[in-house]
Backbone bond lengths (Angstrom), bond angles and torsions (degrees), N, CA, C in turn:
res aa  C-N    CA-C-N  psi(-1)  N-CA   C-N-CA  omega(-1)  CA-C   N-CA-C  phi
1 M - - - 1.575 - - 1.517 103.28 -
2 K 1.204 118.61 137.17 1.488 131.48 172.23 1.588 107.28 -89.53
3 V 1.304 109.85 146.03 1.531 117.44 175.55 1.498 107.27 -56.18
4 S 1.351 121.58 -37.19 1.489 116.46 -173.61 1.467 106.14 -71.89
5 E 1.262 134.11 -9.23 1.414 131.97 -179.52 1.540 111.20 -75.81
6 L 1.395 114.19 -13.22 1.453 118.27 178.67 1.549 108.18 -101.58
7 S 1.278 122.24 138.44 1.508 119.44 168.50 1.387 113.20 -61.98
8 P 1.326 116.26 156.65 1.493 117.73 176.62 1.527 114.58 -54.77
9 A 1.373 116.36 -28.78 1.490 119.40 -179.42 1.488 111.83 -74.26
10 E 1.379 112.92 -42.30 1.427 116.55 178.98 1.488 108.81 -72.84
11 F 1.243 127.74 -39.54 1.407 128.05 175.40 1.541 107.02 -58.00
12 S 1.165 122.15 -47.06 1.449 123.62 -176.38 1.523 110.46 -64.76
13 K 1.346 118.31 -34.13 1.486 119.85 179.17 1.443 111.26 -74.38
14 R 1.431 120.05 -36.33 1.366 116.58 175.17 1.488 116.73 -67.64
15 L 1.420 112.88 -35.52 1.440 119.47 -179.26 1.497 109.51 -61.65
16 K 1.344 114.74 -42.21 1.474 121.29 -178.68 1.479 114.29 -68.88
17 R 1.259 118.98 -38.58 1.494 123.69 -172.54 1.513 109.84 -82.70
18 R 1.315 114.57 -98.15 1.451 119.43 -178.62 1.576 119.80 -82.11
19 G 1.323 108.88 -12.87 1.564 119.24 179.22 1.526 106.43 92.92
20 I 1.404 109.02 178.82 1.501 116.25 -177.96 1.525 99.21 -125.19
21 Y 1.456 109.44 157.49 1.503 118.04 177.78 1.516 102.42 -114.00
22 L 1.408 115.11 97.41 1.456 119.76 -176.39 1.562 109.63 -96.41
23 K 1.445 111.05 133.40 1.457 114.83 176.30 1.632 108.22 -99.06
24 T 1.331 110.79 126.98 1.413 121.59 176.70 1.547 107.21 -128.36
25 G 1.421 115.07 104.27 1.501 115.70 -179.01 1.517 109.30 63.14
26 P 1.326 118.24 -133.91 1.386 124.32 -179.90 1.553 111.78 -79.99
27 F 1.214 125.60 0.55 1.508 126.54 -169.10 1.521 107.86 -115.36
28 I 1.415 108.98 144.27 1.402 113.14 165.54 1.552 109.05 -117.40
29 S 1.295 118.51 135.51 1.427 126.27 -176.38 1.562 111.73 -114.89
30 H 1.205 119.27 126.19 1.471 121.51 170.67 1.541 105.80 -90.24
31 I 1.291 113.48 121.71 1.492 119.85 -171.00 1.544 108.19 -125.50
32 R 1.317 116.85 130.23 1.476 120.64 171.03 1.548 108.81 -129.72
33 S 1.260 113.21 143.94 1.544 121.45 174.31 1.486 107.56 -170.57
34 S 1.307 107.47 144.90 1.488 119.73 173.14 1.593 113.93 -107.49
35 I 1.350 109.02 8.10 1.540 114.45 -177.21 1.520 109.63 -84.72
36 P 1.295 118.20 123.88 1.428 119.72 -171.60 1.661 109.21 -60.25
37 A 1.240 118.77 -43.21 1.542 120.34 -177.22 1.515 106.72 -60.77
38 V 1.277 124.29 -41.55 1.379 125.73 179.31 1.615 111.44 -58.78
39 A 1.374 113.59 -47.88 1.384 117.28 175.73 1.489 116.88 -63.78
40 R 1.264 116.83 -39.45 1.527 125.33 -175.27 1.568 103.44 -66.94
41 N 1.382 120.16 -53.07 1.370 122.22 -174.77 1.547 113.48 -66.42
42 L 1.343 114.04 -41.01 1.413 116.95 173.30 1.518 116.97 -56.10
43 S 1.396 112.64 -48.44 1.497 118.74 -179.88 1.517 112.03 -62.33
44 L 1.315 116.96 -29.87 1.552 123.09 -172.80 1.534 107.20 -82.53
45 L 1.452 112.30 -56.21 1.449 116.00 -171.83 1.474 116.34 -85.58
46 Y 1.255 121.28 -10.12 1.417 128.74 179.48 1.594 111.36 -110.39
47 S 1.254 115.13 15.00 1.489 117.98 -167.02 1.574 111.21 -63.16
48 D 1.316 114.28 -28.23 1.558 114.90 178.73 1.470 113.07 -89.81
49 H 1.382 117.55 -3.53 1.467 112.93 178.43 1.517 115.16 -86.74
50 Q 1.313 113.97 166.55 1.456 120.82 -161.35 1.628 102.73 -95.47
51 L 1.349 113.40 140.42 1.428 119.65 176.12 1.675 100.33 -104.05
52 M 1.230 120.46 133.29 1.340 123.89 -173.29 1.635 107.37 -87.50
53 T 1.300 117.83 129.16 1.365 122.41 -172.32 1.623 105.92 -84.09
54 S 1.212 117.12 -26.05 1.596 119.56 177.08 1.492 104.99 -91.17
55 E 1.283 113.34 123.91 1.488 116.27 -179.66 1.639 112.94 -109.53
56 D 1.247 111.89 40.22 1.417 116.41 -175.25 1.528 113.80 -91.51
57 F 1.365 116.94 -13.23 1.456 121.16 -178.26 1.621 108.87 -150.24
58 A 1.338 107.76 140.45 1.506 113.26 166.06 1.570 109.32 -146.60
59 D 1.399 111.66 144.15 1.437 113.54 -179.43 1.606 109.56 -68.78
60 F 1.321 116.26 -35.86 1.347 124.16 -174.59 1.498 115.96 -132.51
61 H 1.325 120.25 139.39 1.435 120.07 -176.20 1.566 99.26 -120.05
62 I 1.375 110.79 114.93 1.513 112.76 -178.74 1.490 111.17 -127.11
63 E 1.320 114.38 146.78 1.489 114.86 171.61 1.649 103.12 -141.93
64 L 1.256 107.57 145.67 1.465 121.87 170.57 1.413 110.33 -116.06
65 F 1.359 119.51 128.27 1.465 124.55 -178.74 1.493 115.00 -149.80
66 R 1.242 113.88 149.78 1.510 121.62 -179.86 1.553 111.78 -64.72
67 S 1.329 117.68 145.84 1.453 123.83 171.80 1.398 105.73 -69.42
68 R 1.368 110.80 147.71 1.475 124.90 -175.96 1.498 110.55 -96.45
69 G 1.335 118.31 173.37 1.386 122.42 178.26 1.604 111.77 72.46
70 L 1.244 114.72 -148.66 1.465 117.90 -175.99 1.517 110.59 -59.50
71 R 1.254 116.66 -31.43 1.576 120.47 -173.26 1.543 102.97 -71.11
72 R 1.279 124.42 -11.45 1.417 120.09 179.86 1.463 112.84 -70.77
73 W 1.458 115.84 -21.36 1.406 126.68 -177.24 1.454 116.39 -116.42
74 Y 1.346 116.43 -40.55 1.372 123.25 -171.20 1.607 105.76 -101.79
75 R 1.351 115.24 114.68 1.475 116.31 -178.17 1.603 108.55 52.58
76 P 1.310 117.71 59.29 1.420 118.44 -174.49 1.594 113.90 -56.44
77 Q 1.180 114.99 146.06 1.451 126.54 -177.03 1.511 117.03 -121.59
78 V 1.419 122.03 155.13 1.350 128.37 178.65 1.620 107.15 -113.51
79 N 1.175 120.51 137.87 1.493 131.61 171.54 1.503 114.87 -107.84
80 F 1.371 120.00 140.69 1.263 120.92 167.22 1.591 115.59 -114.26
81 S 1.332 111.98 135.75 1.422 116.27 179.39 1.489 112.18 -125.16
82 F 1.282 113.44 140.94 1.488 126.05 -170.23 1.621 109.29 -129.08
83 D 1.305 113.48 102.25 1.469 120.85 -178.74 1.569 108.59 58.04
84 G 1.360 113.77 43.83 1.400 124.37 178.86 1.599 116.32 72.98
85 H 1.264 118.47 2.18 1.445 118.99 169.98 1.525 112.28 -109.34
86 I 1.320 110.50 152.94 1.550 117.28 -176.34 1.609 108.60 -107.88
87 P 1.302 115.27 88.35 1.530 114.20 -175.16 1.574 115.39 -74.48
88 F 1.270 121.47 -13.85 1.473 121.70 -175.77 1.363 113.10 -126.21
89 K 1.393 118.35 163.54 1.446 121.01 177.29 1.474 109.94 -77.77
90 P 1.412 121.56 158.48 1.408 122.08 -176.15 1.503 107.01 -69.80
91 L 1.426 114.07 161.82 1.381 125.45 170.32 1.487 111.77 -117.53
92 P 1.354 119.41 163.78 1.435 120.00 177.42 1.584 110.12 -57.00
93 L 1.236 116.57 147.37 1.524 120.20 -176.23 1.457 112.98 -59.16
94 A 1.377 114.46 -33.37 1.534 116.88 -179.52 1.473 113.71 -64.35
95 Q 1.429 117.54 -6.85 1.438 121.25 -170.31 1.679 106.80 -115.27
96 A 1.338 106.99 21.68 1.552 113.14 -177.26 1.519 113.53 -61.14
97 F 1.315 119.78 -44.17 1.360 118.59 177.56 1.470 118.22 -68.49
98 P 1.370 122.96 -48.73 1.353 119.44 169.46 1.584 118.94 -54.71
99 M 1.302 113.35 -28.17 1.454 117.95 170.56 1.439 110.42 -61.58
100 F 1.242 119.08 -48.80 1.513 123.20 -178.43 1.575 107.09 -56.75
101 E 1.295 117.61 -49.13 1.466 117.39 -176.78 1.562 109.70 -65.55
102 W 1.298 117.79 -38.55 1.557 119.73 -173.91 1.593 102.81 -70.11
103 T 1.306 115.80 -46.84 1.529 119.16 -173.98 1.585 112.06 -66.39
104 L 1.301 115.76 -32.20 1.501 116.92 177.06 1.404 109.89 -75.72
105 N 1.330 124.33 -27.27 1.418 127.99 169.20 1.619 108.52 -60.23
106 W 1.415 110.64 -46.27 1.475 114.53 -176.68 1.545 108.32 -65.22
107 C 1.298 116.81 -42.03 1.452 117.74 -179.73 1.504 114.18 -53.70
108 I 1.386 113.42 -48.09 1.452 121.70 -179.68 1.462 114.98 -66.14
109 A 1.292 114.67 -43.76 1.595 121.88 179.05 1.354 112.87 -66.31
110 N 1.407 121.58 -33.90 1.485 121.03 -171.42 1.531 113.52 -101.62
111 H 1.378 112.52 -4.73 1.489 113.82 -174.38 1.494 116.67 -138.47
112 S 1.519 113.33 30.44 1.413 116.10 -177.65 1.578 106.53 -135.52
113 N 1.367 116.61 60.79 1.398 117.25 -178.18 1.551 119.33 -79.77
114 Q 1.382 108.56 13.54 1.578 112.81 171.70 1.490 105.47 -86.39
115 Y 1.414 120.76 1.66 1.468 120.13 177.13 1.608 106.53 -132.53
116 L 1.288 113.59 162.22 1.544 113.74 164.85 1.570 104.88 -98.12
117 I 1.231 112.13 135.53 1.514 122.06 -169.44 1.467 103.63 -126.31
118 L 1.380 112.66 118.74 1.510 120.60 175.75 1.569 109.14 -104.50
119 H 1.285 114.00 149.12 1.499 121.70 174.58 1.541 104.57 -77.42
120 A 1.225 122.87 84.73 1.484 128.47 -177.81 1.429 115.29 -161.91
121 A 1.383 119.44 156.78 1.379 122.01 170.97 1.541 107.21 -87.84
122 A 1.358 113.30 163.80 1.515 118.65 178.57 1.496 107.02 -146.74
123 I 1.220 111.77 141.94 1.621 119.40 178.01 1.596 107.77 -141.47
124 E 1.313 117.39 161.89 1.510 122.35 -173.18 1.482 108.37 -146.03
125 K 1.376 106.64 146.16 1.524 118.40 167.65 1.411 111.11 -146.49
126 D 1.284 119.25 139.28 1.547 124.35 -174.05 1.470 111.18 44.84
127 G 1.360 124.92 41.83 1.447 127.27 173.97 1.318 114.57 83.67
128 L 1.382 123.92 -9.41 1.492 126.75 -174.92 1.538 108.36 -107.20
129 A 1.282 118.99 136.77 1.479 121.43 -170.61 1.482 110.09 -118.66
130 V 1.295 116.69 157.84 1.340 126.82 174.83 1.469 111.52 -119.81
131 I 1.383 118.57 121.92 1.533 119.37 174.58 1.409 107.46 -91.51
132 L 1.315 117.88 134.31 1.555 124.75 -177.63 1.635 108.64 -117.98
133 P 1.347 116.42 85.99 1.485 115.63 173.59 1.566 109.90 -84.83
134 A 1.199 116.98 146.70 1.398 122.20 -177.47 1.513 115.28 -179.96
135 P 1.333 120.58 131.68 1.408 122.49 179.21 1.558 113.10 -64.07
136 P 1.276 122.38 159.17 1.476 122.88 -177.08 1.597 108.57 -59.88
137 G 1.314 108.27 148.51 1.482 116.74 179.62 1.456 119.61 85.09
138 T 1.425 117.42 9.26 1.361 120.44 -177.31 1.488 114.16 -103.18
139 G 1.333 115.34 -2.09 1.513 126.00 -179.76 1.459 115.35 84.87
140 K 1.223 114.59 24.26 1.617 124.75 173.16 1.524 109.97 -58.94
141 S 1.211 120.63 -58.12 1.545 122.16 -179.89 1.601 111.23 -63.07
142 T 1.232 113.54 -39.41 1.610 116.08 178.53 1.452 106.45 -62.70
143 L 1.367 120.78 -46.61 1.495 118.47 -179.39 1.493 108.70 -67.28
144 C 1.339 118.46 -41.73 1.475 117.67 -178.49 1.531 112.31 -58.83
145 A 1.414 115.26 -41.95 1.442 119.08 -178.47 1.610 109.91 -69.86
146 G 1.302 113.31 -36.35 1.498 116.51 -179.40 1.453 107.46 -65.98
147 L 1.252 123.38 -44.94 1.502 123.47 -176.13 1.511 108.10 -71.27
148 S 1.310 115.47 -37.54 1.596 112.00 -175.80 1.461 109.06 -74.41
149 S 1.367 122.06 -7.72 1.419 123.09 174.59 1.545 112.57 -94.75
150 R 1.388 112.55 -2.77 1.597 117.48 -176.95 1.490 108.15 -128.97
151 G 1.339 117.91 47.74 1.402 120.66 169.84 1.501 119.35 99.60
152 W 1.361 118.41 -9.97 1.450 117.47 -176.11 1.476 102.11 -100.87
153 R 1.380 114.93 145.41 1.455 126.55 -179.45 1.534 110.59 -83.00
154 L 1.388 116.33 130.21 1.408 119.03 -177.51 1.518 104.84 -80.40
155 L 1.396 117.87 128.16 1.406 118.07 168.89 1.507 110.65 -97.45
156 S 1.347 113.13 -47.23 1.516 118.15 175.73 1.590 105.04 -161.34
157 D 1.399 106.38 155.95 1.462 110.89 174.34 1.532 109.58 -102.45
158 E 1.331 121.19 -16.43 1.344 119.57 -173.07 1.585 115.22 -134.23
159 L 1.331 117.53 -22.74 1.474 123.56 -176.14 1.562 110.24 -132.87
160 A 1.438 111.02 104.87 1.483 118.26 173.68 1.563 104.89 -81.68
161 I 1.275 116.91 112.12 1.570 126.54 -177.36 1.412 106.95 -97.43
162 L 1.311 119.24 116.27 1.521 125.03 178.30 1.550 107.66 -105.77
163 R 1.207 121.72 131.56 1.498 121.61 179.16 1.647 106.69 -90.18
164 L 1.328 109.50 122.02 1.491 116.26 178.48 1.535 114.09 -56.90
165 G 1.199 119.02 141.85 1.454 123.58 -176.24 1.549 111.10 99.92
166 D 1.282 123.84 -75.42 1.418 117.92 -178.37 1.623 113.18 -97.29
167 M 1.352 115.49 -2.77 1.443 126.44 176.07 1.609 116.28 54.91
168 K 1.387 107.64 38.16 1.489 113.20 179.94 1.535 105.94 -84.53
169 L 1.141 117.62 144.88 1.459 130.16 168.74 1.500 114.39 -69.28
170 L 1.467 116.88 119.31 1.483 116.70 177.26 1.491 112.85 -94.66
171 P 1.309 120.93 137.70 1.527 119.22 -178.94 1.521 110.39 -76.15
172 L 1.295 109.58 138.33 1.468 119.23 172.13 1.596 107.23 -134.36
173 A 1.252 108.92 72.63 1.552 112.83 -171.94 1.536 111.69 -82.23
174 R 1.309 109.85 90.08 1.599 113.88 173.56 1.480 108.56 -116.69
175 P 1.391 115.35 177.26 1.444 120.11 -176.55 1.467 110.64 -53.52
176 I 1.422 113.98 148.47 1.495 120.09 -177.82 1.554 103.93 -91.97
177 N 1.384 111.62 129.57 1.538 117.17 -176.89 1.564 107.53 -83.87
178 L 1.312 115.70 108.29 1.482 116.67 174.62 1.582 114.95 -105.55
179 K 1.216 112.94 150.68 1.537 117.77 -173.37 1.447 110.40 -128.08
180 N 1.363 116.22 146.38 1.414 122.15 167.14 1.447 119.11 53.45
181 D 1.286 117.38 -118.56 1.501 120.48 -177.75 1.564 112.89 -75.02
182 S 1.358 110.80 -21.17 1.493 117.13 176.19 1.640 113.64 -52.56
183 I 1.374 102.64 -36.70 1.509 109.60 -172.31 1.568 108.99 -61.14
184 D 1.261 121.93 -56.20 1.376 127.59 174.92 1.418 117.34 -55.63
185 I 1.405 112.95 -39.17 1.524 119.22 -179.89 1.597 108.31 -60.67
186 M 1.341 114.68 -49.46 1.375 117.37 -174.87 1.574 113.01 -75.42
187 R 1.379 118.22 -26.72 1.440 117.93 171.94 1.458 109.77 -60.15
188 Q 1.276 123.24 -39.62 1.469 129.86 -175.23 1.564 105.11 -76.71
189 Y 1.334 118.10 -40.39 1.477 120.26 -174.61 1.441 114.97 -74.98
190 T 1.407 115.71 -30.01 1.500 123.54 -178.28 1.440 107.30 -127.61
191 P 1.344 123.03 70.49 1.465 122.02 -166.17 1.697 104.86 -72.01
192 D 1.319 119.40 -15.06 1.446 117.92 -179.66 1.601 113.29 -92.67
193 A 1.311 112.09 -3.55 1.537 115.24 179.22 1.553 110.51 -77.25
194 T 1.300 109.76 158.12 1.498 120.07 -179.04 1.471 114.32 -96.37
195 F 1.322 128.41 121.39 1.488 133.15 -175.21 1.484 105.29 -114.20
196 G 1.303 112.80 142.47 1.504 122.63 170.24 1.527 108.35 -81.03
197 Q 1.177 114.73 177.18 1.595 121.70 -179.28 1.619 103.33 -70.59
198 T 1.376 110.45 150.25 1.409 120.45 -178.32 1.575 106.87 -85.11
199 S 1.335 120.81 134.37 1.428 126.00 175.86 1.530 103.47 -103.18
200 H 1.380 115.64 131.38 1.531 117.64 -175.46 1.531 109.71 -103.72
201 D 1.227 119.77 154.93 1.498 124.98 169.42 1.491 113.94 63.48
202 T 1.194 113.25 28.52 1.606 117.22 172.56 1.472 106.66 -72.66
203 A 1.338 112.07 173.16 1.626 120.46 172.64 1.428 112.55 -58.86
204 K 1.429 119.76 -18.62 1.381 125.49 -179.77 1.541 115.31 -108.41
205 G 1.348 113.14 7.15 1.439 123.59 -171.66 1.512 112.64 85.60
206 D 1.334 118.52 -145.51 1.444 122.88 178.11 1.557 107.09 -74.46
207 V 1.320 115.27 135.46 1.512 121.36 -178.41 1.497 109.13 -129.00
208 A 1.317 119.65 140.78 1.495 122.94 172.24 1.457 99.39 -149.59
209 H 1.405 112.19 154.62 1.414 121.21 179.46 1.664 112.14 -117.34
210 M 1.241 109.29 137.86 1.566 119.25 -179.68 1.500 105.15 -102.24
211 K 1.407 114.39 131.60 1.361 121.84 -177.43 1.702 110.66 -71.67
212 P 1.295 115.31 133.32 1.497 115.78 177.34 1.537 111.63 -61.75
213 S 1.274 118.39 158.02 1.507 119.24 175.48 1.413 110.21 -65.35
214 T 1.342 119.30 154.28 1.483 129.72 178.53 1.576 105.31 -62.72
215 D 1.306 122.15 -41.54 1.384 122.90 176.62 1.589 114.47 -59.57
216 S 1.294 116.17 -41.65 1.515 120.61 -177.39 1.501 104.91 -62.62
217 V 1.373 118.65 -43.30 1.400 122.77 -175.40 1.569 113.80 -68.40
218 I 1.411 108.71 -42.19 1.519 113.46 -176.43 1.685 110.67 -62.00
219 R 1.422 110.05 -35.50 1.327 117.17 -177.63 1.615 115.62 -90.61
220 S 1.314 113.00 31.57 1.446 119.89 -173.67 1.557 112.18 -69.58
221 D 1.329 118.85 -13.64 1.371 123.43 179.48 1.641 112.14 -98.02
222 E 1.301 114.52 5.66 1.565 118.97 -173.55 1.485 107.42 -108.82
223 T 1.298 114.82 114.92 1.500 121.37 -177.04 1.484 108.27 -80.53
224 A 1.326 113.94 173.18 1.448 119.81 -179.94 1.475 109.14 -145.51
225 T 1.249 116.47 159.59 1.544 126.96 -173.14 1.519 108.93 -96.46
226 P 1.326 115.10 114.93 1.562 119.49 177.95 1.636 108.54 -64.12
227 T 1.229 116.37 118.64 1.499 128.81 -175.12 1.535 113.81 -117.33
228 W 1.268 116.33 -36.55 1.463 119.01 179.64 1.476 111.00 -132.01
229 I 1.361 122.47 142.54 1.411 125.04 165.46 1.509 106.96 -117.50
230 I 1.335 120.24 113.62 1.489 127.18 -171.36 1.473 106.64 -123.45
231 F 1.379 113.18 128.89 1.481 123.10 172.66 1.460 110.38 -91.50
232 P 1.283 120.85 105.40 1.495 119.69 -178.14 1.578 111.04 -87.43
233 K 1.286 113.04 155.84 1.462 118.15 171.59 1.549 106.79 -153.63
234 Y 1.327 114.55 128.95 1.513 120.13 174.15 1.508 107.45 -87.62
235 V 1.408 113.28 124.98 1.350 118.34 169.52 1.421 112.07 -128.74
236 A 1.325 119.22 117.13 1.494 122.89 -177.31 1.579 112.70 -53.54
237 N 1.350 109.39 129.76 1.513 117.15 174.34 1.560 113.72 65.14
238 E 1.256 119.54 12.77 1.428 127.10 176.31 1.528 114.90 -79.38
239 N 1.219 118.63 140.24 1.562 112.41 169.66 1.403 114.38 -68.82
240 I 1.363 121.48 147.48 1.374 126.51 175.64 1.424 115.06 -60.99
241 S 1.328 125.70 132.95 1.492 133.26 177.23 1.403 116.35 -144.23
242 L 1.361 114.77 137.63 1.458 122.69 178.29 1.552 103.97 -128.82
243 T 1.265 117.43 110.38 1.450 124.74 -176.19 1.522 117.65 -125.99
244 L 1.447 116.42 141.57 1.421 117.65 -172.50 1.545 112.69 -62.03
245 R 1.271 117.97 138.44 1.446 123.07 179.07 1.575 109.89 -113.83
246 S 1.348 115.72 139.53 1.471 118.77 -177.46 1.525 108.07 -62.32
247 K 1.393 114.15 139.74 1.417 119.65 179.18 1.583 112.45 -69.89
248 A 1.336 111.66 -28.90 1.480 118.09 176.20 1.543 108.38 -64.60
249 Q 1.368 115.97 -47.96 1.470 114.74 178.74 1.461 110.16 -65.82
250 T 1.255 121.91 -35.26 1.462 122.22 -179.33 1.617 112.18 -63.40
251 F 1.277 111.40 -42.59 1.466 119.62 175.45 1.494 112.60 -56.38
252 I 1.366 114.38 -44.83 1.505 117.25 -173.89 1.487 103.94 -72.11
253 Y 1.304 125.46 -46.63 1.393 124.92 -176.29 1.483 111.02 -65.69
254 A 1.288 116.05 -42.34 1.550 117.55 -177.35 1.595 105.18 -62.33
255 A 1.321 121.67 -50.11 1.357 124.80 -178.90 1.572 114.12 -53.70
256 E 1.359 106.94 -43.96 1.530 110.47 -179.54 1.519 115.23 -65.36
257 N 1.337 112.75 -28.25 1.495 123.36 179.16 1.389 120.42 -98.44
258 A 1.477 114.61 6.95 1.387 120.57 174.89 1.603 108.62 -87.09
259 F 1.304 118.87 137.86 1.410 122.76 -176.88 1.465 116.56 -71.10
260 N 1.367 108.48 -26.41 1.611 109.63 -174.35 1.573 108.22 -134.87
261 Y 1.378 123.75 21.42 1.354 123.97 179.36 1.502 110.25 -56.06
262 S 1.262 121.64 -51.49 1.520 124.50 178.89 1.463 111.56 -63.43
263 A 1.397 119.21 -41.54 1.463 116.94 176.91 1.464 117.79 -62.53
264 L 1.348 116.56 -24.96 1.495 117.70 -177.01 1.525 107.21 -85.07
265 G 1.321 123.06 -14.38 1.396 121.21 175.04 1.529 112.96 68.57
266 L 1.309 118.46 -133.76 1.468 123.65 -177.77 1.549 107.87 -64.46
267 K 1.242 119.54 -34.13 1.439 119.95 -179.27 1.584 104.81 -67.40
268 G 1.236 126.70 -35.50 1.425 129.96 179.23 1.464 108.74 -62.48
269 F 1.356 117.21 -50.41 1.314 124.97 -179.45 1.582 115.27 -57.48
270 Q 1.372 116.07 -49.89 1.442 121.76 174.23 1.506 113.41 -67.42
271 A 1.332 122.16 -32.28 1.422 118.12 172.80 1.515 116.65 -65.87
272 M 1.434 110.47 -43.00 1.449 116.29 178.44 1.508 114.05 -62.78
273 E 1.333 110.02 -37.94 1.616 115.84 -178.06 1.503 106.67 -69.24
274 H 1.333 124.36 -38.70 1.377 125.69 177.42 1.488 116.02 -68.23
275 L 1.462 116.34 -36.74 1.352 122.35 173.55 1.671 111.70 -62.95
276 I 1.241 118.88 -48.95 1.444 127.25 -176.02 1.550 105.22 -65.05
277 D 1.259 116.67 -47.40 1.563 118.36 -175.48 1.616 109.01 -67.79
278 S 1.256 119.03 -21.29 1.506 116.45 -175.43 1.431 110.73 -105.02
279 C 1.392 123.01 4.98 1.421 126.61 174.71 1.518 117.16 -117.39
280 H 1.280 116.66 151.45 1.344 127.97 170.01 1.483 113.25 -80.40
281 C 1.230 120.02 132.44 1.640 118.48 -170.04 1.422 105.31 -122.03
282 Y 1.384 113.84 134.02 1.456 123.26 -174.58 1.576 109.72 -146.82
283 D 1.347 110.35 148.92 1.604 118.21 161.91 1.530 104.65 -96.97
284 F 1.359 108.90 144.24 1.573 115.07 -176.34 1.504 106.86 -131.24
285 I 1.210 121.23 124.36 1.463 127.51 172.85 1.595 112.19 -108.39
286 Y 1.216 122.33 128.75 1.468 120.25 -179.07 1.482 107.28 -147.52
287 S 1.370 114.90 153.97 1.430 124.53 173.65 1.510 114.87 -130.15
288 D 1.423 117.66 -10.86 1.419 126.50 178.37 1.512 110.43 -129.14
289 L 1.346 111.87 131.48 1.425 113.88 -177.28 1.446 118.63 -70.40
290 D 1.391 111.57 -34.10 1.543 117.00 179.22 1.549 107.98 -66.58
291 Q 1.306 115.66 -39.05 1.589 115.85 178.27 1.522 109.55 -68.38
292 A 1.235 118.60 -38.03 1.391 124.39 174.43 1.514 111.58 -56.50
293 V 1.319 121.25 -50.32 1.438 125.75 176.92 1.526 111.02 -61.20
294 E 1.240 121.62 -35.88 1.467 126.85 176.02 1.464 112.72 -63.99
295 Q 1.350 113.52 -44.76 1.484 120.67 176.81 1.483 111.78 -63.33
296 F 1.388 119.00 -48.95 1.425 121.27 175.47 1.487 116.22 -57.98
297 N 1.215 118.26 -34.90 1.516 124.83 178.79 1.424 112.91 -66.08
298 S 1.397 115.06 -12.68 1.551 115.77 -175.49 1.562 104.28 -136.75
299 L 1.348 112.51 39.72 1.477 117.37 172.59 1.601 112.19 -59.46
300 P 1.332 113.78 134.25 1.557 112.49 178.67 1.560 113.81 -68.34
301 L 1.220 112.82 154.87 1.460 118.77 -178.15 1.713 105.23 -106.37
302 S 1.242 113.76 6.23 1.455 114.17 175.26 1.485 106.44 -140.06
303 E 1.321 119.49 -179.08 1.532 122.11 -169.81 1.491 107.45 -86.78
304 E 1.400 112.99 53.20 1.448 114.07 175.45 1.627 105.53 -128.65
305 I 1.297 110.92 172.90 1.403 120.56 177.40 1.586 104.82 -119.12
306 T 1.421 109.53 121.34 1.466 111.33 176.82 1.442 112.95 -80.83
307 P 1.380 123.21 148.76 1.431 123.32 -177.36 1.535 107.92 -65.96
């Protein structure tokens, strides 16, 4: 059953009472919340995702609930519970849905050592995938959103999940996290896309989420082959450029930004070595999304830069 098969009222009722069992990529999350904004955004942005009818198992048991006592009324807050524990401080109630997205990322990144997990976006076309690692503020999510609206399949906006053994990328098509100016940029660039409400004054500034394409969600069991690792950076009014990057530098940065590289020990080293050896590594500077899409549509399949 898809989320969209339930009316918003019925979805909200289920979420509040026994919770929902939501499938996102290889994971099943049991989610409970009585907060209207959480129900509204889940129903809207996850409408193409599957609800599991069998409730015998979940990878993560998550609850978002309002603080009690005075904080229920004065500057109300939202708390996150994982398996009955509260690992983080509460946030303002208006940030309840961003908190859900951030904490689900935390659940996956910290409790899924059967995979190598990189802090990176990932997109795919014709079975070949691009991994996009980049620190906040470099335009990674904007580029990812733009490409996913122009024929590239979204694998993930935040977590590149690699299966140990064959090193295939596993899809995790969830809403794309956009911040500050990127929100209006993508509203104009993809006017037919669906956006959740904007949360203001978060630790990351203004935050809104863009719904993944239906095709990306439907193909959530279809893996992809990592082929390029590209480090994007938005620079206003700069000419577009794609330049080779050292594989040694790429290895070091990717290892430093993998959530569980150290925890995997030798397996982590071997997996990272295989990944870097099998990918073409580049730095990418852009200032125009249409030019960026054109460049990505002609990515080289050898260590060369096409004119």
